[in-house]
N, C-alpha and C positions, 0 to 999 in steps of 0.2 A: 845468432847463427841458427837459422831455421832451414830444415830440409825442405827445399822447394821443388817438388816433383814437377810442377808446371814450368818452373824456370828451367829445369833440365830439358824438357821438351822444347821450350823456346830457344834454347841454345843449341838444339840439334843433337842432344845426347839422349839416347833411349835404348831400351831393349836389353834382355839378358844375354844376347849373343855377342855383345861387345867384347873386344879383346881386353887383356889385363891392363894395357896402357889406357884404354878408354875408361876403365873403372876409376882410375885416378882422375880423369877428366870429369866423370860423373860426380865424384866426391867434391872436387873443387867448385863445380857449378852449384851443387846442392848446398854447400856450406857457405859459399860466398868468399869475400876477401880474406886474405890471411895466408898462412903457410899451408902447404898441402897436408892433408890428413895424416899421411904416413909419417910425417915428421913430428907429430904431436905425441904427448905422453901415452904410454901403453897401459891405460887404466884398466883394461879388461884382459890383460895377459893371463892365459891359463884357464879362461872361462869358456865353456862349451855352450853355445847359444843356438837354439832351434828357432828359426824364423818361419812363421806361417802367414803368408801374404799372397793373395791371388793376383794382385796387380803387378805385372812384371817390372815396371820402372821403380815402383816403391820398394819391391823386394830387393832389387839390385842396389839401390841407394842405401838402404838400411844395412844390407850385407857388407857393402864397401866401407861404410862408416865403422861398423863393429869390428871388421877385420883390421882396419887401420888402427884401432885401439888395442889390438892384440888378441881379440877373441877368435876362437875357432868357431866358424859359423856354418850351419847346415841350412840351406834355403829350401823351403817347400812351398808349393803353390796351392795346396789344399789341405783340409783336415785329414783326408785319406793318406796323402803323402806323409803327413806329420806322424800318423800312427805307425806307418812302416818304418820311419826313421826312429821312433821311440823303441821299436822292437830291436833295432840294430845297435843303438847307442843312446844312453840316458844323458840328456843335457843337464847343465847346471841351472839354466834359465830358459824359458820359452817366451818368445815375443810373438803375439798373435793379433792379426786383424780380426774384426768382428764381422763385417759385411762381406761374407764370402758365399759363392754359390754352392749348391748341394748341401753342405753342412756348414752352418755359420759358426762364428766364434763362440757363441753362448753354448751351443750344442757340443762343440769341441771341448771347451773347458770343463763342462759337466762330465763328459766321458773320461777325460784325463783324471779328474778328481776321484772318479770311481775306481781307478787303478790302484794297486797296492803301491806303497812308497818305493819299493825296489823296481817298479816298472814305470815310475814317473808321477804317481799320484800326489806326492807332496812337493813337486817341483814348483818353484815360483813361476807364475805366468803373468806377463805384463800385456795388457791390452793396448795396442797402438791402432787407434781408430778415428774415423771422422765423426763418430757419434760422441758428441762432447757436452751434451746438456747435463745438468745436475741429476736428472732422472737416469740418463745413460750411465753416468758414473756409479750411481747406486746399483743399477742393474748389473754392471760388470762385477761389482763386489759380491752381490747376492749369487751370481752364477759361479763364483769361485776364482775369479781373477785376483791376483795379489796386488796389482796396481793398475791405474788407468792413465794413459797418455793420449792427448788429443792431437790429431794431425791438423796442420803441419806441426811436426814436433821440433822442438829446439834440440839440436844435436847434443849439446852439453847436458841437457836435462835427461835425455835418453841414456847417455853413458853413465851419468851419476846414479840414476835409478838402478840400472843393471849392476853397477859396482856396489851399490848398497846391499843388494841381495847376495852378493858373493862374499861379503865380509864375514870372516869366521867359518866359512865352509871348508871342510877338509880338502887339502891339496890345492887350495886357491889362495893366492896372496892378496 
């Protein structure tokens, strides 16, 4: 079950302005055969996730997947939007792209890590990126990411990684 952003485009599903019914369509196309995402186990119930992704289709698909698993998701298109979101609500987990314009994911994670824990400095941050070489994985860890996932990502792997960070956190089952 790989999130296939190109497959979504090939099937004619794209853009963040799609209706809620179309988000279900995006999820089914992105995941492939099988039951609709909303009928699957709610592995991320009660978890607040901040997604930082500049590519609209990727942002929409990741958001739909995480919401279908019970997460409360805030979608942002840039590091600047993510900082604004952090000022409003502290997430349990951040999922961030690396290759973004203006401020890339490496700069973003370093700035977040410089924040105090009560402002998000110790929040787990998962890199979801096309940069997938062993050197890229090492660089993400050195920058302060908690985990590295390569695109295209397996949906179950993403959900399992996020669920693993939520285990034992107060208020999260």
